[in-house]
N, C-alpha and C positions, 0 to 999 in steps of 0.2 A: 398303743404300744409306743409310738413316737414320743408322746409327752412323757411317758414313764422313762424312756431312755434319756431324754433331755434332762429330766429331773435327776436321774441317777448320775448323769455326767456332772451336773451342778453340785450335787451332794458330795461327790468324790472330790471335785475340784475345790470346793469350800474347805473340806477337811485338810487337803494338802496345803492350800494357801494359808490357812489359819495356823498351820504347824510349821511350814517351811518358807512361806513368802512367795512373791510373784516370780522372781528370777530362778527359783529352785524347783519349778515344776514344768512339765511339758505334756503334750498330748500322749506321749508314750507312757507316762506315769498313769494317766487316767485310763488309757486303753487297757493296761494290765489289770487295774482294779475293777473296771466295769466289765471286762471280758468282751470287748468289741475291738474292731480294727480302728486305727487312727482315722482312716477315711470316713468311717461312720461318725466319728466325733466332728469332723469337718462338715459333714452333712448338716448337723444341728447348729454348729458354731464354726463358721468358715475360717475364723482366725482366733488366735489366743486373745487378742484385744477384745473381740466381740464376746467371747466366753467370759472374760473377766468383767466386762461392763454388765453383762446379764447377771453375773454372780453378785456384784456389788448392789445392783438394783434390787435383786431378790432379798439380799441380806438387809438392805435399808428398809424395804417394805415390811419384812418380818420383824425387825426391831420396832418399827412404828406400830405394828399391831400389838406387840408385846407391851410397849409403853402405854398404849391406849387401854389395854386390859388392866394394867396396874392402876392407871388413873381412874378407871371406872369401878374399881374394887371399893369395898367398904373400909379399906385400910386407912389408918391415919397418915398424915404426911410423912412422919418419921418412919413409919413402916413401909410406905411407898419408896422412900429414899433407900431403905435397906434392900427392898426387893430389887430396885434398880441396880444397886451396887453388886448384888448377888449374881446378876447376869454376867458381870465381868469375872466374878469369882468362879462361877460354875464352869466356864471354858477351861480354866486351869486344871480342872480334874481330868481333862483329856489332853493336857499339854498344848492347849490352843489359846490364842489371844484373839481379840476383836479383829475381824477381817479387815476393817477399814484402818485400824491402827497398823496392822501388818503391812497393808498396801501403802500407807502413808510413808513408810520408810523408803519405798521405791518411787515416791510421787513424781520425781523429776523425769523418770524414764517411762512413765505411763502415758498412754494416749490421752488427748484432751477429753474425750467422752468418758473415760474411766475417772480421770481427775475430777470432772464435774459431778459424777455420782458420789465420789468420796466426799467432796465438799458439801454436797447436799445432805449426806448422811450426818456429818458433823453439825450442820445447821439445824437439821431436824431434831437431833438430840439436844442441842443447846436450847431450842425453843421449848421442847418438852420439859427440860430441867428448869428453865426460867419460869414456866407456868407453875410447876410444883413448888419452887422456891417462893414465888409470889404468893401462893396459897398459904404456905407456912408463915410468911411475913404478915399477910392480911389477918390470919388467925392469931397473931401475936405470939407465935411459937418460936420464931427465929428472927434474927436481925442480920440481914444480908448486907454486908458493906464491902466495897463502896456501892454496889448495886446488885440486883438479882442477876443481871446479865454477866457481870464479872464473876460472881459466885458460881454461876453455871459453867463458865469457861474454866474456872479453877477446879471444879469438881470433875469435869471431863478430863482435864490434864492429870489430876490425881489418880483417877481410876485407870486411865490408860497407862500411866507411868507405873502404878503399883502392879499392874498386870505384867508389864515387862520385867520389873525387878523380881517379882514372885516367880516368874517362869524359870529363872535360873536357880531356884531353890529346890531342895529335895522334895518338899511337900508344898507345891505352889499355892494350893488353896489355903492352907494354914498360914503361909507367909503373907498372902494377900490380906487375910483376916487381921493379922498382927499389924499390917501397915495401915489399913483403911478403917477398920471398925472403931478404934479409939478416937480417930478424928471425927467420924460420923457421930459417935456417941457424945463427944464433947460439944459439937456444934449443932447437931440436929436432933438431940434426944428430947422427948416430951417429959422425961422424968423430973 
């Protein structure tokens, strides 16, 4: 029961933070949605900082598992790139952006432990993308200039930025597709 409650708290907190950000949520918000008292949330997560650190860690680990599944699939590198981009697109269907992108906007006011988890998230994604890009370059599918590392950083910036821009659109997912897919098609298509 305790693990289910902690998971439910994290699920609700993640939805709130991905939609409204760090500064715009409180234990009272979570309490209402989970149906427990604020004191019960404090039992599982004594402070907001500990809750957000656990939230980012869980999100980072979940993204790592998803990326590993994409990498292990039989999909071609260009299909893997599209699957990865769709992770950012899909959040927009629920008016949510990447948890770490949302928190990065408040980076200066976050405690060091949360900052470290966010930095680790971005490093992990960069490493994963670099590996995918290198595979595409090794297979002579793509030409990553000036380097696969720079290309990975640029892709992360594009996807995160496109998510932010698309979120202000009436149809965020469609706006994201219009921003991102032509670039992916031009640069990473096998056609």
